[in-house]
Each structure stands twice: as structure tokens, then as C-alpha cells.
GULOVEX-197880 format. One record per residue (C-alpha): residue in one letter; x, z, y. Coordinates in steps of 0.5 Angstrom, whole numbers, plus 500, padded with zeros to 3 digits. Example, Ala and Ser with C-alpha at 12.3 -4.5 7.8 and 13.67 -1.06 7.14 Angstrom:
! GULOVEX-197880
A525516491;S527514498;
//
This chain:
! GULOVEX-197880
X474682828;X474685835;X469684840;X470682847;X470687852;X464690854;X463692861;X457696859;X461700854;X463707856;X468712853;X461716852;X459711848;X465710844;X465718842;X457718840;X459712835;X465715832;X461722832;X467725836;X467729842;X469725849;X475729849;X477727842;X476719844;X480720850;X485723847;X486717842;X485712848;X491715851;X495716845;X495724846;X496728840;X492733837;X487728833;X488727825;X490720823;X483719820;X479721826;X484717830;X483711826;X475712826;X475712834;X479706834;X474702830;X469704834;X472702840;X474695837;X466695834;X463696841;X468692845;X470698850;X476696855;X477701860;X478699867;X484698870;X482702876;X481710876;X479712869;X473715867;X473723868;X473727862;X469733862;X469738857;X463740853;X461746851;X464751846;X460753840;X461760837;X458761831;X457768828;X455771821;X450775825;X449778832;X445784831;X451789832;X455791838;X462788835;X459781836;X456782843;X463785845;X466779842;X461774845;X462777852;X470775851;X468768849;X463767855;X468770860;X474765857;X469760858;X467762865;X475762867;X475755864;X469752867;X466751860;X459753857;X458757851;X453755846;X451761841;X448761834;X448765828;X448764820;X443769820;X438773824;X434780823;X435783816;X436776813;X442775809;X447770812;X449764809;X456764806;X458759810;X457753816;X456747811;X460740813;X453737815;X453743821;X460742823;X458734824;X452735828;X456740833;X461735834;X456730835;X453733841;X460733844;X462740844;X470741846;X471746840;X468751835;X469758834;X467761828;X466769828;X467773821;X464767817;X467764811;X470757811;X471752806;X476747805;X471742806;X469745813;X476745815;X477738813;X470736816;X473739823;X479735822;X475729821;X471730827;X476731832;X473738833;X478744835;X477750831;X479757832;X477763827;X476770830;X477776824;X477771818;X473773812;X477769807;X485767807;X486761811;X492757812;X496754818;X491748819;X486754822;X488758828;X485765827;X485771832;X484778830;X487785831;X493789828;X488791822;X493794818;X497798824;X490801825;X489803818;X495807819;X494810825;X487812823;X490815817;X496818820;X492821825;X488825820;X494827816;X498830822;X491834823;X493837816;X488833812;X490831805;X483829802;X482823806;X477818804;X476811806;X469808807;X467801807;X469794808;X467788804;X472787798;X472780800;X473781807;X481780810;X480785816;X477790811;X483790806;X488790811;X485797814;X485799807;X492797806;X494801812;X490807809;X494807803;X501806807;X500812811;X498816805;X504814801;X509815807;X506822807;X507823800;X500823798;X497819793;X491815793;X485818789;X481812788;X475816787;X475817795;X475809796;X469806796;X468799799;X461796802;X458792808;X459794815;X453798816;X451805817;X447804811;X454803807;X457809811;X451814809;X451812801;X458813801;X458820804;X452822800;X456820794;X463823796;X460829798;X458831792;X464831788;X467838786;X473837791;X470833796;X474830802;X475834808;X476827812;X473820812;X477813815;X471809816;X472801816;X468801822;X464805828;X457804825;X460806818;X463812821;X456813824;X453813817;X457818815;X456823820;X449823820;X449825812;X454830814;X449833819;X443832814;X447837809;X448842814;X455840815;X459841822;X463835825;X469836826;X469843823;X467841816;X468834816;X473830820;X471822821;X475816824;X471809826;X474803827;X472798833;X471803839;X464800841;X460802846;X456807841;X462811839;X463815846;X455817845;X455819838;X454827837;X460828837;X464823840;X467819835;X475818834;X476811833;X481805833;X480801838;X480793837;X481789843;X474785842;X473782848;X480780849;X480777842;X474773844;X477771851;X484769847;X479765842;X476761848;X483759851;X486757845;X480752842;X480749849;X488748849;X487745842;X482740845;X487738851;X492736845;X496742846;X498746839;X498754839;X504758840;X501762833;X497760828;X495767827;X494771833;X493779832;X492783838;X494790838;X490796836;X490803839;X488810837;X482813841;X482821840;X475824842;X471830839;X470828831;X476830828;X480836828;X484841823;X481842816;X477849816;X482852811;X488849815;X485853821;
//
């Protein structure tokens, strides 16, 4: 049986009792959409148990809680660019941003957040959760739904269904752009370096690379395709291996800028000229790309815009508005600098 109205109960107390944000409790109270049925019933139970009854006068103002953004790790320029965009979006809507990571320093990141951590984030009254380049399980997605915690993923590592809104770049098109640029210069032995085998963005870039080769009538040589983490060490290791081939590549498409930097460093150790002996294309266009020697030709991802769009989207979800699209992809752009040229034999 419900308790009689309790004048001391507040909407904040209802939200805390139900383990959801104040905005979610308000949506249930006002009969608005954007809340799963289990969460709606949970909040309604909390209202009844606390005997909460809103006054007939002006409603208690609902303030937005912070947006919580979780990275797999933050020790790279990619993460800093995305975070800058998320913070900019939060500032635009008057919302603070709280940041955490699954690992710090040289630690190996955890595979995923865990449902318990998601429940803790929801209990703090945060408006929404943005997850960047970290894996999400079905249990974690369900935990967000049950807690009424809006969720947006940037560059999802694993495939996600339409229960989850994602923001990324046109990775496939970027892979095509990078490879076609090298083909147009006259390269035919083009390697693809890096990108974890289980990474959705990495696989999309690889598929774009293969599509560009096929469109140009060039078969894909599997020996020239090597996966690996998005690190400079990956680029260095792959370059060491492929440059030892009897017929080495004349150009590399790297799955990220830092991988490209690793390739360039090994090429220089071996006395090769970049781009005279070896052309290299990166992916991201982070700050360091302009200051490599030579300046790096790369595919620009709109990283700050991706962060800003994720902020806006998660707050729209918190307000009960559905997204225009569950999977948003922003356009990439080819940025030609100094690390690519015609192959020496073609000149």
C-alpha cells in the first residue's frame, strides 16, 4: 500500500531511492518518453514508497547532472581531441563533464566498464554516459537502460545494435581516400599497418583500403596487411617486418597517426628517405601530424566535432528526445602534406 503524501519527500530523494538521475525521475513523474518500462516501474515504486507528491505550485526545477565520459585510456592525442569536443559540448549546454578511464599509464585497460560501475554512475545523478573506444556488453547496455542512464558511444570497438547511439567517422571512406591517394601517385605495393583485429573502426579502414586496391585492379597481398594496437610500437614492428621482404612495400597506409610515426621512425633508422623511398599516410590528423619530419599526410577525423555531437546527443536523450540516427558518421578529409610522393622508380 502507498504511503500518504510526505511533504518532506523531494524529487531528488525519489531519484536517489530508485538509483536513477533526477532528470529520469522527472520524466517518469511527467509521463514523458525516453525511459524503459522496468525503470519507469522502479521509479513509480520509489514514489509510492516515499509517499512523494509534487506540490500544486511551481514544479521543483530539474537541474542537469554532469555528463560522465569514460575512455579506455587517455594517454594519446586522439582521446584529448575527443575530450576537448565533449567539454565544449557540455559548456554549450551548461553541463559539467566528469572523466574517467579504464586504465592509466602503461596498464592494460579492462575490457569493459562492468554493470556495477554503470549503476554507480547513475546513482550519482549524472545526466548521461559517453563511452569512448571501449567495449560494451549486452549486460552493460541493459544496466544503462534499467538505470535510465542515456548512453552514447564514440568509435565503438564492438558492433552495437540500435539500442545504442554511436558517433564516429566515415572510416571506410577514409581508408579508400588514403589508399587511392597512394595509388594515384603510382604506388602498387601498398601495405596496411595496424588497427586491432577486433576494432570496428580499424576493420572499416582496412575494408576501405581493400576496396581502393580492388577498384584500381590491384590484388590485395595478405603479406602486406598486419593488424596491431593503435601505438607507435605497432608501426615500428610492422615496418621492421615488411621492409625485410624481398619485395617490400613502397608505401604504407597506417590505421592511425601514431602507427604512421612508428613506421617513419624505422624507415629513418634504416636510412630510407620519406617520401623519397617510402610514402606514409596516417589516420586521425592529431596535433603531432603537422610536426613529424616530414609533416604527415593523413586522413582527418573530425574528433572535436565527434565529441561535441556525442555531448549534444546524450543530453537530448536525457531530455526524452530520440536521436535523428542511431549511428552517426561524420565525414573524413584527406590532408596531403610532405610524407607522400611518387615512388622513386616511377620518377
